[in-house]
N, C-alpha and C positions, 0 to 999 in steps of 0.2 A: 563770952560764951565759948565753952570748949566743945569741939566736935570730935567724933571718933575718926580714926585714920581712914576707915572705910567711907564715911560720909565726905571727908575732905577729898578723897580720890573721886568720888561720884560728882562732887561739885566741880572739880577740875575737868573731868570728862564732859560734863554738861557745858562748861564754859567753852571748851574747844569745839564741841558740836555746834553751839550757837554761832561762834565766830566763823566756822566753816561755811555758814549760810550767808555771810555778809559779802556782797559783791565788792570787788577791789575799789571801785569808784565811790563806794559809800563808807569805806573804812577810814574813819577820822581819828585824830589823836585823842586818846583818852577813852575810846570806845570799849576796849577790852576791860579796862578798870571799871567802867560804869556797868558793864554787863556782869562782871564779877560781883559788884556790889548788889546788884539785883538778885543774883543767885544766893548770896549770903543772906539777904533779907528774907528770901523765900525759905531758906533752911531755918532761919531763926524763928519763923512762923510755923515750923513743923513740917515743911515739905522736905522729904528726904529721898524720894525716888528720882532716878535719872530723868525719866520722862516728865515728871512734874516740874523739876528744876529747869529743864529745857523749855517747857511750855511757859513757865513763869517769865523767863528771860526773853523768849521769842516774842511774846505778846507785847512787850515793851520796847523791843528793838528799834522800831521806826521812830518812836518818841525820843529815845536816847540819841539816835543819830541826828534827829532834827535839832535837839537842844545843843549838841556839840558842834554842829555845822555852822 
């Protein structure tokens, strides 16, 4: 799937925003990649706003951390 450069930047910004909310003691190997995948999936399903992408990833963050820990 090809995304516009604007959407790619929005996805990057969303990734950084979500990662900034992760406490250092919960930051596990592979977390950033898993969150990025979550954001990509949300974009593939039509979510293109910054807030929507952050919300999509944030609501799955604890599940992702639990699976990777």
